[in-house]
N, C-alpha and C positions, 0 to 999 in steps of 0.2 A: 254415387256417380262414378265409381272406379270400375264398374262392370264393363268389360270390353264389348259386350253386346250393345250397350247404349251408344258407344262411340261408332261402332260399325253401322248401326241403324241411322244415326245422324249423318254419317258420311255418305251412305247410300242414298238417303233422302236428298241431300244436297246435290249429289251427282245426278239423280233422276230429275230434280228441278232444273238443273243447268241444262241437261239434255233436252228437256221439254221447251225451255226458252230458246235454245239454239235451233231446234226444229221449227218452232213457230217463226223465228226471225228469218230463217232460210226460206220458208214457204212465202213469207211476205216479200222478201227480196226477189224471189223468182216471179212472183205475181207482178211486182213493179217492173221488172225487166220485160215481161211479156206485154204489159201495157205500153211501154215505150216502143217495143218492136211494132205493135199494132199501129201506134201513132205515126211512126216512121213509114210504115207500109202505106198508110192512108195518104200521107203527104206525098209519097213517091208516086202514087197513082194519079199524077196531074197530067196525064196524057190525054185528057179530055179536050175536045175542041173548045175554043173560046166562045163565049156567048155572043150572038150577033144581033140581039134584040135592041130596042130603042134605049133601054137602060144602060147597056154597055156602051153605046155610042155617046150618050150623055156623059157617062163617067170618063170616057176617053177625052171628050171635049173639055171637061172640067180639068183633067190632068194637064192637057196642053195649055190651057189658060194659066194654070198655076206655074207651069214651067216658064211660060213667057214672062210672067210677072217676076219670077225669081231671076231670070236672065236680065231683065231690065234693072232690077235692084243691084245685081252684080256689076252691071255696066255703069251704074250711077245715074240712070235716067229716071226722072220723076214721072210718075203715072198720073 
C-alpha cells in the first residue's frame, strides 16, 4: 500500500465523488428555486376578477356573519 498510484487513485476517486455529489446538489437546489419562482408567479397572477356567482355571495355573507359575531364577542354582548 505504499505505492503512490494507489493514493493518487483513491484521491481522484474521492474528488470525483465529491464533484458528482456537489453537481447533483446544485441541480436540486436550482430546481427547487425554479419551483418557488413558479409558485410566486402563480400567486402573483391574482389580477383575475373576483367571482360573482351565488357561491361567492354566500361566502361573503358567511364572512360578514362571522365578523359580526366576533365584534359582538369583543364588545361583550351575548348572542
